[in-house]
N, C-alpha and C positions, 0 to 999 in steps of 0.2 A: 447803767442798765438800759436795755433796748426792749421795749414791750414788757413782757412779764419775766423775761430771762436775759442773762448776759450773753454777750457774743461767745464767750468761752463755753458756757453751758450749751448753747446752740450747736457748737462744734462737737462737743462730747455726745450729745443726743443724736446728732446726724450720723456720727461714726458708729454708735452702738446700734442704730436702727438698721444698718446694712446687714448685719448678721450677729447672732450671739457670739460673744467673745470673752475670753478669760481676762481677769483683771490685769495680770502681769503683761499680757500681750497688748492690752489696751494702752497701758502706760508707755510701753515701748513705741507703739505706733504714733502716739500723740506727743512724744517728747519734744518735738519742735513746734507743736501747735498750741499747747497750753502752758501757762506759766506755773500752774500748780494742779496737775492732773488729780492728785490724791484728794485735795480739798474739794475740787469740783465734783468728783465722783461721789464723795461722802454727802455733799449737799443734794446731789441728784437722787441718791438712795433715800436720804432722809425725807425728801419732799415727795417720794413715790413716783419719780420720773423713770427710775431704773430699778430693776429687781435682780437679785443675785441668788442662784441656787446653791445646793450643797457642794457642788464642784467648783464654786466661785465663778460660774459662767454668768455673764451679765447680758441682760436683754432689756429693751425699752418697753415700758408699759403703755397702755392706752392713754393714760394721763400724760405721760411724757411726750408721746407723739402729738397729742392735741395741743399741749403747751408749746411745743416747738413750732407747730404750724401757725399758731396764733401770732408768732413773731412776724409773719408775712401778711397778716390781715390788712385789708384796706383801712385807710383812715376812717374814723367814725363818721365824718360828714359825707364821705363818699358812699359808705355802707347805707346810710339813710336814703340817698338818692337812688340806690340800686334795689331797694326793697320793692317787691311786687305786692300784689293784693294779698298774697298768702305768706305767712311766715314759713320758713323751711320745716319747722318742727310739726306744724299742724296742717300743712298744705294738702296732703293726701286725704286727711280726714275731712277738712273743710270742703274739698271738692265733692266728696261723697255726700256730705250733708246737703249741699246745694242740689245735687242730683235727686236726693230723697224729697226735698221740698218742692222740686219741680213737679213731682208726681202729685203731691197734695200737702197742705199745711199739717204740721205735726207738733206735738209738745215734746219736751226734752226726753222724757222716758221712752216715747215711741221712737225717737231718733236713735237712742242707744240700742234698743232691741232690734231695730231694723238693720243697723250696722253690723251687729253681731251675727244676725241671720244671714245677711248677704255676703259676709266674709267666709261663710262656711264653717264658722266656729274658730277661725284663726285669730279673731280679734274680739276681745271682751272689753268694750269701752267703759270707762268710769265717768262718774259725774264730774270729777275733777278735771277731766279732759274735754268732755263734750260741752258743758255749759260755758266755759271760757271761750271755746271755739265758736259757739253760737253767738256769744256776746261780741266777739271780734267781728263776726259777719254783720251783726247789727250796726256796729260802729263804722264799718266800711260801707254801710248803706246798701248792702246786697240782699238783706232780708229785713223783715219788720216783725214786730211782736204785737199780738192781740191777746186780750184777756177773755177766757171762757170759763166761767164758774171758778174763778180764782186760779186758773191754770194759764200759764203762758203758752200761747200757740204761736209757733214760728212759721212764717210764710215767705215765699220768694216774692220780691217786688219786681218791677219792670227792669230795673238796672241789673238785678241779680239774674233774671231770666236771659237778658241779652248777654251777660257775662258768661254764663254757663253754656249757652248755645254757641258762642264763639270758640269756647275751649273744647267742647265735646261734639263731634260730628257723627260718631257711631251710634248704633241702636242701643237701647237701654240694657238689653241682656248682654251685649258685647262689652259695654262699659263695666258692668258688675263682674263679669268673668275676669277682665283684665285687672280690675281693682283688687279682687280677692287674690289673684296671682301675684300682684305686686306686694301685697301684705305678707303673703307666705314667704316671698323672697326676702323681704326686709328682716324677717324674724329668723331666717335660716343661718346655719353656721357658715355656709358658703358665702353668703352676703357679708357676714362679719369679717371673714378672711380677705375677701376682695377689698372691702373698705380699708382694712388695715394696710394691705399692700399698696393701695392707691395713695394712702396717706404717706407711706414711706417714700414712694416714688415722687410725690409732690414735694416733700421735704428735701429730697436729694436734688430735684430740679432747682428749687429756690437757692439751695446752697451752691450749686454750680453757677447759677446766674450772678451770684455775688462776685465770683471770680471773673466772669465775663465783663461785668461792669468796669472792672479795673484793667482788663485786658480784652478789648473788643475783638481782637483777631481770633480769640478762642471760640467765638460764636459759631464758626463753621463746624467745629468739632461737635458742639451741642446739637446743631441742626442735623448732622450726620447720624448721631445717636437717635434722635427723635424720628427721623425718616426711616431708620432701620426698624425701630419699634413699631411705627405705624404700618410699615410694610408687612411685618409679621402678622399683625392683627388683621390686615386686609386679606392676606393669604389664608389665614385661619377661617375668617368669615366666609370667604369664597368656597373653601373646601366643605365647610359645614352646610353652606347653602346648597351646594351641588349634591351632597350625600342625602340631604333632606328631600331634594327634588326627585332623587332616584327611588325613594321608599314608596 
């Protein structure tokens, strides 16, 4: 086994991630790739990596995509070195908390209510999210805690103030507008679709690079594909930028 899945499972999931495919066609396509396609597929379905509809069309699940991508994760000791002040999961919330405490010290409930208000109702923070985020900021020595009539009051310290000022240069109202916009995007169906497609693209890239490792001459083909993709995005951005300027 490699990581959480075998090499054959990785091949199966990568192939199914490309597009929904019927079981029979899958077995035919992978006849030279897998030693036992049937058993591998059965395991994938049993573990929830792949789903099959009434027409026996197979498609990869979010669990399957995430599991496949974990195969390519950095080694644990490298991940630790690469960690920033914020965890990926709480980063956008912790940034907003620091911005709130820059205005004035607040207790946990006030932080929760303010975040909900400034998100325009798109975010309803829970105690299970906010208090661990606050504690994390305390441990990172960006904020400090004081007691006021048995209530914990959280305040930005000098290190936290320097940290937030280095990250945020815009005016407060602009920060909150962009923060609320980012929250709306993260919760949108479009964002979910983009994340899924980017995950599939990343999986396909890693899979291609495994071939390049054994055949370095193939790198020029991968570069050509990447340049073409980047060029299309550049052209799209330019067109959208021009059309926006004409409005």
